[in-house]
C-alpha positions in Angstrom: 0.1 0.1 0.1 1.3 3.5 -0.8 1.9 6.5 1.5 -1.8 7.9 0.5 -3.6 4.6 1.2 -1.6 4.3 4.6 -2.5 7.9 5.4 -6.4 7.2 4.5 -6.3 4.2 6.9 -4.7 6.0 9.5 -7.3 8.8 9.2 -10.1 6.5 9.4 -8.7 5.2 12.4 -8.5 8.4 14.1 -11.6 9.7 13.2 -13.5 6.5 14.4 -11.3 5.1 17.2 -9.1 8.1 18.3 -6.0 6.7 16.7 -6.3 3.0 18.5 -3.3 0.9 18.3 -3.2 -2.1 16.0 -3.5 -0.4 12.8 -0.4 0.7 10.8 0.6 4.0 12.1 1.0 6.8 9.5 -0.4 10.1 10.1 0.9 13.1 7.8 1.8 16.2 9.6 -0.2 19.6 8.8 2.3 20.5 6.1 2.5 17.2 4.4 2.0 17.1 0.4 0.2 14.1 0.7 -3.3 15.9 1.8 -4.6 16.8 -1.8 -4.2 13.1 -2.8 -5.7 12.0 0.8 -8.7 13.7 -0.1 -9.0 12.5 -3.7 -8.8 8.9 -2.2 -11.4 9.6 0.2 -13.7 11.2 -2.4 -13.1 8.0 -4.7 -14.4 5.9 -1.7 -17.3 8.2 -0.9 -16.1 8.7 2.7 -14.7 12.2 2.7 -17.2 13.3 5.4 -15.9 10.5 7.8 -13.0 12.5 9.2 -14.8 16.0 9.2 -14.0 16.8 12.7 -10.3 16.4 11.8 -10.3 18.8 9.1 -8.6 21.7 11.2 -5.6 24.0 10.7 -4.1 21.7 13.2 -4.2 18.8 10.8 -4.4 20.3 7.5 -2.6 23.6 7.0 -3.5 24.2 3.3 -6.7 26.6 3.8 -7.8 26.3 0.2 -7.8 22.6 0.5 -9.1 22.6 3.9 -12.1 25.0 2.7 -12.8 22.4 -0.2 -12.9 19.6 2.0 -15.4 21.2 4.3 -17.8 22.2 1.3 -17.9 18.6 0.2 -18.7 17.5 3.9 -21.4 20.0 3.9 -22.9 19.0 0.6 -22.9 15.4 2.3 -24.9 16.7 5.2 -27.5 18.2 3.0 -27.7 15.0 1.1 -28.0 13.0 4.2 -30.8 15.3 5.3 -32.7 15.2 2.3 -32.6 11.4 2.0 -33.6 10.9 5.7 -36.4 13.5 5.5 -37.7 11.6 2.3 -37.2 8.2 3.9 -39.3 9.4 6.9 -42.1 10.3 4.5 -41.9 6.6 3.0 -41.6 5.2 6.4 -45.0 6.8 7.5 -46.6 5.7 4.0 -45.9 2.2 4.4 -46.8 2.2 8.4 -50.1 3.9 7.6 -50.8 1.2 4.8 -49.8 -1.8 7.4 -47.0 -2.8 4.7 -44.3 -4.6 6.6 -40.9 -3.5 5.4 -37.3 -2.7 6.4 -34.4 -0.4 5.5 -31.3 -1.9 4.3 -27.9 -0.5 4.1 -27.8 3.4 3.9 -29.3 4.5 7.5 -29.3 0.8 8.6 -25.5 0.9 8.3 -25.3 4.7 9.8 -26.8 3.3 12.9 -23.4 1.9 14.2 -21.4 5.3 13.5 -20.7 7.6 16.4 -22.2 10.1 14.2 -25.1 9.7 11.2 -23.3 12.5 9.1 -20.0 10.6 9.2 -21.6 8.2 6.3 -22.6 9.4 3.2 -26.0 8.4 1.7 -27.1 8.3 -2.0 -30.6 6.6 -1.9 -33.1 4.8 0.1 -33.3 0.8 0.1 -36.3 -0.6 1.1 -36.9 -4.6 1.4 -40.5 -6.0 1.1 -41.7 -9.5 0.9 -42.1 -10.9 -2.6 -45.6 -11.2 -2.2 -46.1 -7.2 -1.2 -43.9 -6.0 -4.1 -46.6 -5.0 -6.3 -48.7 -3.3 -3.5 -45.4 -1.6 -2.4 -44.8 -0.4 -5.9 -48.3 1.1 -6.1 -48.1 2.7 -2.8 -45.0 4.4 -3.8 -46.5 5.6 -7.1 -49.5 6.9 -5.2 -47.1 8.9 -2.9 -45.5 10.8 -6.0 -42.7 8.5 -6.6 -42.0 8.0 -10.3 -40.7 4.8 -11.5 -37.9 4.6 -14.0 -35.4 2.3 -15.3 -32.0 2.0 -14.0 -29.1 1.5 -16.1 -27.8 -1.4 -13.9 -28.4 -4.8 -14.9 -30.5 -5.7 -11.6 -33.4 -7.8 -11.1 -33.7 -7.6 -7.5 -35.3 -4.0 -7.1 -37.4 -1.7 -8.9 -36.2 2.1 -9.2 -38.3 5.0 -8.0 -37.6 8.9 -7.7 -39.3 11.9 -6.2 -37.6 15.4 -5.8 -34.3 13.9 -6.8 -34.2 11.3 -4.0 -34.1 7.8 -5.4 -35.8 4.8 -3.8 -34.8 1.3 -4.5 -37.5 -1.1 -3.7 -36.1 -4.3 -3.1 -38.0 -7.9 -3.8 -34.6 -9.5 -2.3 -31.3 -8.6 -1.3 -28.8 -7.7 -4.0 -26.5 -10.9 -4.5 -29.2 -13.5 -3.5 -30.4 -15.8 -6.0 -34.2 -16.1 -6.6 -33.6 -19.7 -6.6 -32.2 -19.5 -3.0 -35.4 -20.0 -1.3 -34.1 -20.9 2.1 -32.0 -17.4 2.1 -35.0 -15.5 0.7 -37.1 -17.0 3.5 -34.5 -16.1 6.0 -34.8 -12.5 5.1 -38.7 -12.2 4.8 -38.6 -14.0 8.6 -36.2 -10.8 9.4 -38.9 -8.5 7.8 -41.2 -10.0 10.3 -38.7 -9.8 13.3 -37.7 -6.2 12.4 -36.8 -3.9 15.1 -36.8 0.1 15.5 -34.0 2.2 14.9 -33.2 5.9 15.2 -31.0 8.4 13.9 -31.4 11.7 15.7 -35.2 12.6 14.9 -35.8 9.9 12.3 -37.0 6.5 13.2 -37.4 3.6 10.9 -37.5 -0.3 10.8 -34.2 -2.5 10.1 -33.4 -6.2 10.1 -32.4 -7.8 13.6 -28.7 -7.3 14.2 -27.3 -10.5 12.8 -29.4 -10.4 9.6 -28.5 -6.6 9.2 -24.9 -7.5 9.7 -25.2 -10.3 7.0 -27.0 -8.0 4.4 -23.8 -5.8 5.0 -21.5 -8.7 4.2 -23.4 -10.1 1.3 -23.4 -6.4 -0.2 -19.8 -6.3 -0.1 -19.6 -9.8 -1.7 -22.1 -8.8 -4.4 -19.7 -5.8 -5.6 -16.6 -7.3 -4.7 -15.7 -8.5 -8.4 -16.4 -5.1 -9.9 -14.8 -3.3 -7.1 -16.2 -2.4 -3.5 -14.8 0.6 -1.8 -14.0 1.4 1.7 -17.5 2.9 2.5 -18.8 -0.6 2.5 -15.9 -2.0 4.3 -16.3 0.7 7.1 -20.0 -0.4 7.2 -19.0 -3.9 8.1 -16.4 -2.7 10.4 -18.8 -0.6 12.6 -21.4 -3.4 12.8 -18.6 -5.9 14.1 -17.4 -3.4 16.4 -20.9 -2.7 17.7 -22.4 -6.2 17.5 -19.8 -9.3 17.1 -17.7 -10.1 20.3 -16.4 -13.5 20.4 -19.4 -15.2 22.0 -21.9 -13.5 19.5 -19.7 -14.3 16.6 -19.3 -17.9 17.6 -22.9 -18.6 18.4 -24.9 -16.4 16.2 -23.1 -15.2 13.3 -20.4 -17.5 12.5 -22.9 -20.6 11.8 -25.0 -18.4 9.5 -22.0 -17.1 7.6 -20.7 -20.4 7.3 -23.8 -22.0 5.9 -23.8 -19.5 3.1 -20.0 -20.2 2.6 -18.8 -16.7 3.7 -17.0 -17.6 7.1 -13.5 -17.3 5.7 -14.6 -14.0 3.9 -16.1 -12.4 7.2 -12.9 -13.3 9.0 -10.6 -11.9 6.4 -12.6 -8.7 6.0 -12.5 -8.1 9.9 -8.9 -8.9 10.2 -8.0 -6.2 7.4 -10.1 -3.8 9.6 -8.2 -4.5 12.6 -4.6 -4.4 10.7 -5.1 -1.4 8.9 -8.4 0.7 10.3 -7.7 0.1 14.1 -10.7 -2.1 14.8 -10.3 -3.2 18.4 -12.4 -5.4 20.5 -14.1 -8.0 18.1 -14.1 -11.5 17.6 -10.9 -13.5 17.1 -9.5 -13.3 13.8 -6.2 -14.8 14.2 -6.6 -17.5 11.9 -6.8 -15.2 8.8 -4.1 -15.7 6.2 -2.3 -12.3 6.5 -1.0 -12.5 2.8 -4.8 -12.7 1.8 -5.7 -9.8 4.2 -2.9 -7.6 2.5 -3.9 -8.6 -0.9 -7.7 -7.7 -0.1 -6.6 -4.4 1.3 -4.5 -3.6 -1.7 -7.4 -4.6 -3.9 -10.1 -2.2 -2.2 -7.9 0.6 -2.2 -7.4 0.2 -6.0 -11.0 0.4 -6.7 -12.7 2.9 -5.1 -16.4 3.2 -4.5 -18.1 0.5 -6.8 -15.2 0.5 -8.8 -15.2 4.3 -9.6 -11.3 4.4 -9.7 -10.9 2.0 -12.5 -14.1 2.7 -14.7 -14.2 0.8 -18.0 -10.9 -0.9 -17.4 -12.2 -2.3 -14.2 -15.2 -3.7 -15.9 -12.8 -5.4 -18.5 -10.7 -6.7 -15.6 -14.2 -8.0 -14.1 -14.9 -9.6 -17.4 -11.6 -11.3 -17.5 -12.2 -12.6 -14.1 -15.2 -14.2 -15.2 -14.0 -15.3 -18.6 -10.2 -16.3 -18.0 -11.0 -20.0 -17.4 -14.7 -20.1 -18.2 -15.8 -18.6 -21.5 -19.3 -19.4 -20.5 -19.3 -17.1 -17.5 -18.0 -14.3 -19.6 -21.1 -14.9 -22.2 -23.3 -14.7 -18.9 -22.1 -11.3 -17.9 -22.3 -9.8 -21.3 -25.8 -11.4 -21.5 -26.7 -9.7 -18.4 -25.2 -6.2 -19.3 -27.1 -6.3 -22.8 -30.3 -7.3 -21.4 -30.4 -4.1 -19.0 -28.9 -1.8 -21.7 -30.6 -2.8 -25.1 -33.8 -1.0 -25.3 -34.9 -3.2 -28.6 -34.3 -6.6 -26.7 -36.7 -5.2 -23.9 -39.2 -4.5 -26.3 -39.0 -7.5 -28.4 -38.3 -10.9 -26.8 -37.0 -12.6 -30.1 -33.9 -10.5 -29.7 -33.0 -11.3 -26.1 -30.9 -14.4 -27.1 -28.5 -12.1 -28.5 -28.1 -9.4 -25.9 -24.6 -10.6 -25.3 -23.4 -9.8 -28.8 -24.8 -6.2 -28.3 -23.0 -5.9 -25.1 -19.9 -7.1 -26.5 -20.0 -4.5 -29.2 -20.6 -1.8 -26.6 -17.7 -3.0 -24.3 -15.4 -2.9 -27.6 -16.5 0.7 -28.6 -16.0 1.9 -24.9 -12.5 0.3 -24.9 -11.7 2.1 -28.4 -12.9 5.5 -27.1 -11.0 4.9 -23.9 -7.8 4.1 -26.1 -7.3 0.5 -24.5 -4.3 -1.0 -26.2 -3.9 -4.7 -26.5 -0.8 -4.6 -24.1 -3.3 -2.9 -21.7 -5.9 -5.8 -22.3 -3.3 -8.2 -21.4 -2.6 -6.5 -18.2 -6.4 -6.2 -17.6 -6.8 -10.1 -17.9 -3.8 -10.5 -15.6 -5.7 -8.3 -13.2 -8.6 -10.6 -13.8 -6.8 -13.8 -13.0 -5.4 -12.0 -9.9 -8.9 -11.1 -8.8 -10.1 -14.7 -9.4 -7.2 -15.9 -7.3 -8.1 -13.6 -4.4 -11.7 -14.4 -4.4 -10.9 -18.0 -4.3 -8.6 -17.5 -1.7 -11.2 -15.8 0.2 -13.5 -18.9 -0.1 -16.1 -17.3 -2.1 -17.6 -18.3 -5.5 -16.3 -16.9 -8.4 -19.8 -16.4 -9.9 -21.2 -14.9 -6.7 -23.4 -17.8 -5.9 -24.5 -18.3 -2.1 -25.0 -21.5 -0.4 -28.4 -22.1 1.2 -28.7 -21.9 5.0 -29.9 -24.9 6.8 -33.8 -25.3 7.2 -34.8 -23.5 10.6 -31.8 -21.3 10.7 
């Protein structure tokens, strides 16, 4: 990890834990030339508001940079308030209609932070039971939310917008297959067993703690292949710090993660948080492979929020990850993207089997536009192979398939 990355980790550590021992110590002095690149890195990972209280003349001497940083924090604070106010409106709508639901990610992650404004929010994520999806969609439309088609290749949620605030209405957790009936049932029971949470004057229902943490871990796994950022890692770290002591992990969370094939992954992510971000009291992670932990940290730093830092090149590496030893995996990935982007295929079912060709042509045009040379293509393929090896070492399925929890979990 380079000096900027080490400084970012030290800043997260000091912001949340006050500079707790255990993380690699590297905090720049106020005059350091690293501060501009530190802010760029934090922004790429969408966590520039996390250390706001430390953005002082004693920490960052450059007044112009400091002012820019604080403006970004103010913009985040305004966005969080807008999102939370709209979320409160949605909560009232659903509660008055007697429609059971929970908030996932977003504010359901913020509850573990020392201050809610430390975590940026982009939209509102609601999880409802599959049987209630149509009713929930109608309720949102009646409440003034307009449906729209997201550019993402998604089937697990519907998208709505009102006054610039997006709502994702989930029929299931992203990353959970519609065929995994046991896991779907587990989260539907979580909706029935929802708990009430509060952030300042805002209240909302969320999943019970262990299922909420599982949702955060699945979210990291879901986006890992394209690129997950530090925001989602910090979400997990704050949950683990708040909820997972050794006994709770051993008795409640570990069996659940193991049943989904994610126990080794949970341990590695937590070990990384301890080594690089200063996570202290938590469950024992001494069994984690330190080389894998270091590779995971480097990979996450290089990606940014949902692969923001790598752009189209990162998508090529992701395709290489799937196609390196399984061409059918690559075609499947292209088909998924084509179905989400090709309007003609959405309108004419006869075209849908050829969606992968459409997506391949789009990808080639994008690469040409970005002037990706054949040499870079070889490097990207090498990166894809490296990602594949890391994902396998984390004990995860290369195609992001989750096991089914035993009945009764």
